[in-house]
C-alpha positions as CSV (number, residue, x, y, z in Angstrom):
1,M,137.8,345.3,-66.7
2,H,134.5,344.8,-68.5
3,R,135.5,341.2,-69.4
4,K,136.4,340.5,-65.7
5,G,133.0,341.9,-64.6
6,N,131.2,339.7,-67.1
7,S,133.1,336.7,-65.9
8,S,132.2,337.4,-62.3
9,N,128.5,337.8,-63.2
10,K,128.6,334.6,-65.1
11,E,130.1,332.8,-62.1
12,W,127.3,334.1,-59.9
13,I,124.7,333.0,-62.4
14,R,126.2,329.5,-62.4
15,I,126.2,329.4,-58.6
16,I,122.5,330.5,-58.4
17,F,121.6,328.0,-61.1
18,F,123.5,325.2,-59.4
19,F,121.9,325.7,-56.0
20,S,118.5,326.2,-57.6
21,I,118.8,322.7,-59.0
22,L,119.7,321.3,-55.6
23,L,116.7,323.0,-54.1
24,I,114.4,321.7,-56.8
25,I,115.7,318.2,-56.2
26,G,115.3,318.5,-52.4
27,G,111.7,319.9,-52.9
28,A,110.8,317.1,-55.2
29,L,111.9,314.5,-52.7
30,L,109.8,316.1,-50.0
31,I,106.6,316.4,-52.0
32,L,106.9,312.9,-53.6
33,P,107.6,310.6,-50.7
34,R,106.2,307.5,-52.5
35,A,109.0,307.8,-55.0
36,A,111.5,309.6,-52.8
37,I,111.6,306.9,-50.0
38,P,112.5,303.9,-52.3
39,L,114.9,306.2,-54.2
40,M,116.7,307.2,-50.9
41,I,116.8,303.5,-49.8
42,A,118.3,302.6,-53.1
43,Y,120.8,305.5,-52.8
44,V,121.8,304.4,-49.3
45,T,122.1,300.8,-50.4
46,F,124.3,302.0,-53.3
47,L,126.6,303.8,-50.9
48,I,126.9,300.6,-48.9
49,V,127.5,298.1,-51.7
50,N,129.3,300.3,-54.3
51,P,132.7,299.9,-52.6
52,A,132.5,296.2,-53.6
53,M,132.4,297.0,-57.3
54,P,136.2,297.7,-57.7
55,T,136.9,294.5,-55.8
56,L,134.7,292.5,-58.1
57,A,136.3,294.3,-61.1
58,K,139.8,293.2,-59.9
59,L,138.5,289.6,-60.1
60,G,137.9,290.0,-63.8
61,L,134.1,290.5,-63.6
62,S,132.4,293.0,-65.9
63,K,130.2,295.7,-64.5
64,L,126.9,294.0,-65.4
65,V,128.1,290.7,-63.9
66,S,129.3,292.5,-60.8
67,I,125.9,294.1,-60.4
68,F,124.1,290.8,-60.9
69,F,126.3,289.2,-58.3
70,L,125.5,292.0,-55.8
71,F,121.8,291.7,-56.6
72,L,121.9,288.0,-55.8
73,A,123.5,288.7,-52.5
74,L,121.1,291.5,-51.6
75,T,118.1,289.3,-52.6
76,F,119.2,286.5,-50.4
77,F,120.0,288.7,-47.3
78,L,117.1,291.2,-47.6
79,V,114.2,290.4,-50.0
80,Y,113.6,286.8,-49.1
81,P,113.3,287.3,-45.3
82,I,111.0,290.3,-45.8
83,V,108.7,288.4,-48.1
84,K,108.6,285.4,-45.7
85,V,108.1,287.5,-42.5
86,V,105.6,290.1,-43.7
87,P,102.5,287.8,-43.7
88,T,103.3,286.5,-40.2
89,I,103.8,290.1,-38.8
90,T,100.5,291.2,-40.4
91,K,98.7,288.3,-38.7
92,E,100.3,289.1,-35.4
93,A,99.2,292.7,-35.8
94,R,95.6,291.6,-36.3
95,D,95.7,289.3,-33.3
96,L,97.2,292.1,-31.2
97,K,94.4,294.4,-32.1
98,D,91.9,291.8,-30.7
99,N,93.9,291.7,-27.5
100,I,93.8,295.5,-26.9
101,P,90.6,295.4,-24.7
102,K,92.2,292.8,-22.4
103,I,95.3,294.9,-22.0
104,E,93.2,298.0,-21.2
105,R,91.3,296.1,-18.5
106,Y,94.5,294.9,-17.0
107,L,95.9,298.5,-16.9
108,E,92.8,299.9,-15.4
109,T,92.8,297.2,-12.7
110,Q,96.5,297.7,-11.8
111,Y,95.9,301.5,-11.7
112,S,93.0,301.0,-9.3
113,V,95.2,298.8,-7.1
114,T,98.0,301.4,-7.2
115,R,95.6,304.2,-6.2
116,G,94.3,302.2,-3.3
117,F,97.9,301.4,-2.1
118,V,99.0,305.1,-2.3
119,K,96.0,306.3,-0.5
120,E,96.4,303.8,2.3
121,K,100.1,304.5,2.7
122,V,100.4,308.3,2.3
123,G,96.8,309.5,2.3
124,Y,96.9,310.9,-1.2
125,E,94.3,310.0,-3.7
126,I,95.6,309.8,-7.3
127,P,93.1,311.3,-9.8
128,N,91.3,308.6,-11.8
129,K,91.6,310.7,-14.9
130,Y,95.2,309.8,-15.5
131,V,94.5,306.2,-16.4
132,S,91.7,307.1,-18.8
133,Q,93.9,309.7,-20.4
134,G,96.8,307.4,-20.6
135,I,94.7,304.6,-22.1
136,E,93.2,307.0,-24.6
137,V,96.7,308.1,-25.7
138,A,98.0,304.6,-25.9
139,R,94.8,303.4,-27.7
140,E,95.2,306.2,-30.3
141,G,98.9,305.5,-30.7
142,T,98.4,301.7,-31.0
143,G,95.5,302.1,-33.3
144,N,97.4,304.4,-35.6
145,F,100.4,302.0,-35.6
146,L,98.2,298.9,-36.3
147,L,96.2,300.9,-38.8
148,N,99.3,302.0,-40.7
149,L,101.2,298.8,-40.3
150,P,99.5,296.9,-43.2
151,R,100.1,300.0,-45.4
152,F,103.7,300.2,-44.3
153,L,104.2,296.5,-45.0
154,A,102.5,296.9,-48.4
155,S,104.9,299.8,-49.0
156,I,107.8,297.4,-48.2
157,I,106.5,295.0,-50.8
158,E,106.4,297.9,-53.3
159,W,109.9,298.9,-52.4
160,V,111.1,295.4,-53.0
161,F,110.4,296.1,-56.7
162,L,111.3,299.8,-56.9
163,V,114.5,299.8,-54.9
164,P,116.3,297.2,-57.0
165,L,115.3,299.1,-60.2
166,F,116.7,302.3,-58.9
167,L,119.8,300.6,-57.5
168,F,120.6,298.9,-60.8
169,F,120.8,302.2,-62.6
170,M,122.8,303.8,-59.8
171,L,125.4,301.0,-59.9
172,K,125.4,301.0,-63.7
173,D,125.5,304.8,-64.4
174,A,126.9,306.3,-61.2
175,T,130.2,307.4,-62.7
176,S,128.6,309.1,-65.8
177,F,125.9,310.7,-63.6
178,K,128.4,312.0,-61.1
179,R,130.6,313.4,-63.9
180,S,127.6,315.2,-65.5
181,F,126.4,316.6,-62.2
182,L,129.8,317.9,-61.2
183,R,130.0,319.8,-64.5
184,L,127.3,322.0,-63.2
185,A,129.2,323.0,-60.1
186,P,130.8,326.5,-60.5
187,N,134.6,326.6,-60.5
188,S,134.7,328.7,-57.3
189,I,133.0,326.0,-55.2
190,F,133.9,322.9,-57.2
191,E,136.6,321.6,-54.8
192,R,134.6,322.3,-51.7
193,F,131.4,320.8,-53.1
194,Y,133.3,317.7,-54.2
195,Y,135.0,317.3,-50.8
196,L,131.7,317.8,-48.9
197,S,129.6,315.5,-51.1
198,H,132.3,312.8,-50.8
199,K,132.4,313.3,-47.0
200,F,128.6,313.2,-46.8
201,N,128.2,310.1,-48.9
202,S,130.9,308.3,-46.9
203,Q,129.4,309.3,-43.6
204,L,125.8,308.5,-44.7
205,G,126.7,305.1,-46.0
206,D,128.8,304.2,-42.9
207,Y,126.1,305.4,-40.5
208,I,123.2,303.7,-42.2
209,F,125.0,300.5,-42.5
210,A,126.0,300.7,-38.8
211,K,122.5,301.5,-37.7
212,F,121.1,298.6,-39.8
213,V,123.5,296.2,-38.3
214,E,122.8,297.5,-34.8
215,A,119.0,297.4,-35.2
216,S,119.3,293.9,-36.8
217,I,121.3,292.6,-33.8
218,V,118.8,294.0,-31.3
219,G,115.8,292.7,-33.3
220,I,117.3,289.2,-33.8
221,I,118.3,288.9,-30.1
222,I,114.8,289.9,-28.9
223,T,112.9,287.9,-31.5
224,S,114.9,284.8,-30.9
225,G,114.6,285.2,-27.1
226,L,110.8,285.7,-27.4
227,L,110.4,282.7,-29.7
228,I,112.4,280.5,-27.3
229,L,110.2,281.7,-24.4
230,D,107.1,281.0,-26.6
231,I,105.8,284.5,-26.2
232,K,102.9,285.8,-28.4
233,F,103.6,288.4,-31.0
234,S,107.4,287.6,-31.0
235,L,108.0,288.7,-34.6
236,L,106.0,291.9,-34.1
237,L,107.7,292.8,-30.9
238,G,111.1,292.1,-32.4
239,L,110.3,294.3,-35.4
240,V,109.2,297.1,-33.0
241,A,112.4,296.7,-31.0
242,G,114.5,296.9,-34.2
243,L,112.7,299.9,-35.7
244,T,112.7,301.9,-32.5
245,N,116.4,301.2,-31.9
246,V,117.2,303.6,-34.7
247,I,115.9,306.4,-32.5
248,P,118.8,307.7,-30.2
249,Y,118.3,307.6,-26.5
250,V,114.6,306.9,-26.2
251,G,114.4,304.2,-28.8
252,P,115.3,301.2,-26.5
253,V,112.8,302.4,-24.0
254,L,110.0,302.8,-26.6
255,G,110.8,299.3,-27.9
256,T,110.7,297.8,-24.4
257,I,107.4,299.2,-23.1
258,P,105.1,297.3,-25.4
259,A,106.7,294.0,-24.5
260,I,106.5,294.6,-20.7
261,V,102.9,295.7,-20.9
262,L,101.9,292.7,-23.0
263,G,103.9,290.4,-20.7
264,F,102.1,291.6,-17.5
265,A,98.7,291.6,-19.2
266,E,99.1,288.1,-20.7
267,Y,101.1,286.3,-18.0
268,G,100.9,288.6,-14.9
269,P,103.8,288.9,-12.4
270,T,105.3,285.5,-13.2
271,P,108.7,284.2,-14.1
272,T,107.7,284.4,-17.8
273,T,107.3,288.2,-17.5
274,G,110.5,288.4,-15.6
275,A,112.3,286.6,-18.4
276,I,110.9,289.0,-20.9
277,V,112.2,292.0,-18.9
278,L,115.6,290.3,-18.5
279,L,115.8,289.6,-22.2
280,Y,115.2,293.2,-23.1
281,L,117.8,294.3,-20.4
282,V,120.4,291.9,-21.9
283,A,119.7,293.0,-25.5
284,N,119.8,296.7,-24.7
285,T,122.9,296.3,-22.5
286,I,124.7,294.5,-25.4
287,D,123.6,297.3,-27.7
288,I,124.5,300.3,-25.5
289,G,127.7,298.7,-24.1
290,I,129.2,297.0,-27.1
291,V,127.4,297.5,-30.5
292,F,126.7,301.2,-30.3
293,P,130.2,302.4,-29.2
294,I,131.9,300.2,-31.8
295,L,129.7,300.7,-34.8
296,V,127.9,304.1,-34.4
297,S,129.2,306.6,-32.0
298,K,132.5,307.3,-33.8
299,I,130.9,308.0,-37.1
300,V,129.1,311.2,-36.1
301,D,130.1,313.8,-33.5
302,L,127.1,315.8,-32.6
303,H,125.7,317.3,-29.4
304,P,122.8,315.2,-27.9
305,I,120.4,318.2,-28.3
306,I,121.2,318.5,-32.0
307,V,120.7,314.7,-32.3
308,V,117.2,314.9,-30.7
309,M,116.1,317.9,-32.7
310,S,117.4,316.2,-35.9
311,V,115.4,313.0,-35.2
312,I,112.2,315.0,-34.5
313,L,112.5,316.9,-37.8
314,G,113.4,313.8,-39.7
315,S,110.4,311.8,-38.3
316,Q,108.1,314.7,-39.1
317,Y,108.9,314.7,-42.8
318,L,110.0,311.1,-43.6
319,G,108.9,308.9,-40.7
320,I,111.2,306.1,-39.7
321,L,113.6,306.7,-42.7
322,G,113.8,310.3,-41.7
323,M,114.9,309.3,-38.2
324,V,117.7,307.3,-39.6
325,V,118.9,309.8,-42.2
326,S,118.4,312.9,-40.0
327,I,121.6,312.3,-37.9
328,P,124.1,312.0,-40.8
329,V,122.3,314.9,-42.6
330,A,122.9,317.0,-39.4
331,A,126.5,315.9,-39.4
332,A,126.8,316.9,-43.0
333,V,125.3,320.4,-42.2
334,K,127.9,320.6,-39.4
335,L,130.6,319.9,-42.0
336,I,129.3,322.6,-44.2
337,V,129.1,325.1,-41.4
338,I,132.6,324.3,-40.3
339,E,133.9,324.7,-43.9
340,I,132.1,328.1,-44.2
341,Y,133.5,329.2,-40.8
342,N,137.0,328.2,-41.8
343,E,136.7,330.1,-45.1
344,V,135.2,333.2,-43.6
345,Y,137.6,333.4,-40.6
346,S,140.7,332.0,-42.4
347,D,142.4,335.3,-42.4
348,R,142.1,335.5,-38.6
349,T,143.8,332.1,-38.1
350,K,146.8,333.0,-40.2
């Protein structure tokens, strides 16, 4: 009896110790974003490319040779375009900042015309404060975006060096690290933890890859279309469209508004502006009607309210990366809740 009590106490100590380690790791990731973000990017990349390792091993390649091959592929498809495009986007951001006064004057003029039209037709005078407040909010948001863009792009350059370093050791030592970490899992929760972690890793990797492909398709369509139309700030607008696309529901709208405002301010109500609007409609229609249902929607099954709340929390703590990761994390929480529910109420279902 005494021995059984000691065993039970020891198991509880292992459980507390195990979850304390998980909390410490999670806390460290939150308070050290400069290291956490490239580490998480490397981890997500690992989840995406790691399934290729067994295939390369079947071809007779050693682990180091397989890692080298994967690094060459990732360098070609990711690093080279980033290094080539970043200087151009930085220049476009500086040029856009110089065009902000022109855009503000256009918005003020159009607002004045709209006020006069509404007063003439319905006799109601729209308060003038709305345009000044709107411009102030837009100016602050645009200023923060342009102010932080060089820092964000500089971070990308830093990540270009850190992410491959983290990724290399993940690919090289993933099996031994996973084995060592699972040894810490208490026996009473070992099977559930292994199942949930495997499910989470699979869901996270699939979702991130799907969102990356989806955002890339939207960004490429819009950037290519704007370049063909010879529109200013094509790369910057394409980047904004791709980045905002990761935000469910409101992302496509947020990515479209800057292009429409710039189009009207630069070209007025002309066929060129109409072509810009049509381009965004086509790109978002392809995304919502074809890409999203095939790639993304089947991976997670969450209520829209949970999705929106998850995105808000993710953006608050980890910015754009948090927006992307928040949804599979919420899906993982849902898996845990369902697992706990099934365990607690299992007797009632029998």
